[in-house]
N, C-alpha and C positions, 0 to 999 in steps of 0.2 A: 495467667492462665497461658496454654499453650497452644502452639499450630502444630500441624501439621502440612507439608508440600505434598499434595493430595497426585502430582507428576512424580516426582523422585524420589517421596518416601523419608523426606529429611523430616526428623522428627530428635527433640523435640526445636521447635522452631518460637522467641519470644516475639511480642508483640514491637518492640522494638524496633528487632529485625524486619517485619512487616513494613512498620513504616518509612525507615530509610532507606527501605529498594524504592526506584525511580522508573519501575517498571507494575505493570498489573499485581497486585492480590490476588487476582479469580483462585489461582492456584495452592491456596493455602486456608485451611477449615479448622473453625474451632475444637481445640480436644476438652473431652468433659472432664468431667471427674466422675467414676462410676467407684461402687460399693468395694473393700478391699476382705481381700477373700482372709479366711479363717488361718494364725498360724502363729506355733508353738515360738515363742520369743525366748526363750532361756536355748533353744537348737537349731531356730528356724529364721530367713529376714525376708524381707517383700523386695526384687526385685522388680522395675518396669522394664515392661516391653514395648513392641509397635504394638500403636493403638489398634483398636479392632472398630469396625467401622458393622455398626449394626440402621438399619431405619432411614438410613440417609446421614446417619451421626455417629462425629468420632467417640470413642469411649479408649480412658487408659485404662491399660490391662498391665496384669503384673504374673512375676511368677513366684510361685512358694522355694524356695532353695534352703538346702539344709548348710548351714556353719561348717565349717572342717574345726579342729583341731585347735589350731593356732586364735581362728576367731573365739570358739568356746572359752579360749582362756582368756582371752585378750576380756570377755565379756566380764566372766567370774573377777578378775583384775581389777579391772572399774568397781565392781560390785562392791567387792571385800574395801578398797580405798573408800568410797563412800560410806560404808558402813562404820571405819573406823572414824571417820570423821564425825558421823551422828556419835558415836557414844565419846568422844572427848570433847565435844557441843556440851553433851547430856551430864556432863559429868562438871565440866566449866560451869554452866548455866549454877550447881548446887555452889559452886567458891564465889562465883560474881555477887549471887544473891545474898549469902552469909556476907560478905563485903562490905557489901551495900546496907545490911542489918545493922551491923555494927563493928562499920569502921575499919575495918580490917585492909589489908592490903599486900594476902594472898594472887600470885601471879597463877599457882594452877594448884594442883593437889598433890605435885612435887613439893613444893613449898611448905605445902600444909606436914608431909611424909617428916620434917624435918624436926617438927618440934611435938611427933606424937608419945617419945619418951621424955620431955622433957616436965617433971613432974613440978607442976604450980603453976604450970603457964595458962593465962586465963583463959584460952582458947583450946587448951588440949583438948577436951571432950571433943569439939567441931574433930578437931583434925585427927584425932582415932576416928572419928563416926565417917570422914569424908572417905580416909584411908584404903578402911573398909568397905565403904559402899564401891569408890572403885575398883575395887578389888574385882566385887562382885558384878559390877557392869561387864569388866572385861573378862570375865570369867564365863558370862552368858554370852557375849557376841564368840568367844575362839568357840563355846559349843555348836554355836549356827555355823560357823568357819569350817568346822571340822563336816559334815553332812552336806555343804558344798563343793 
């Protein structure tokens, strides 16, 4: 919980700061949470500003601000990185499941790709299938990234 110094306007002030003061604390008031305003998280963010005094109590207040191009690009880059990790894990889960069920030790889909064209290999059908699955999943991700 944060406090405001009603004499100086200093905000935010922590309870620890107030407790460590040698003088009285009558100049500090609790700042209560308030409802967050609606905003578009794709292009905007909330910035906390000076609390508002209503009916004798102080309440947190926020301004909706527009992201600049750098902030938007950073958000998109982070989103892309997260999507790549999800896809990598999604495909890896298939490989790991096959390993568990069949006693194999494929480290990744890339190891399976090595055996796609090895005729007569016991796990060739799986290797072909997982490589095709991998390509399909990555293709769907790339389609999504094009619209971002």
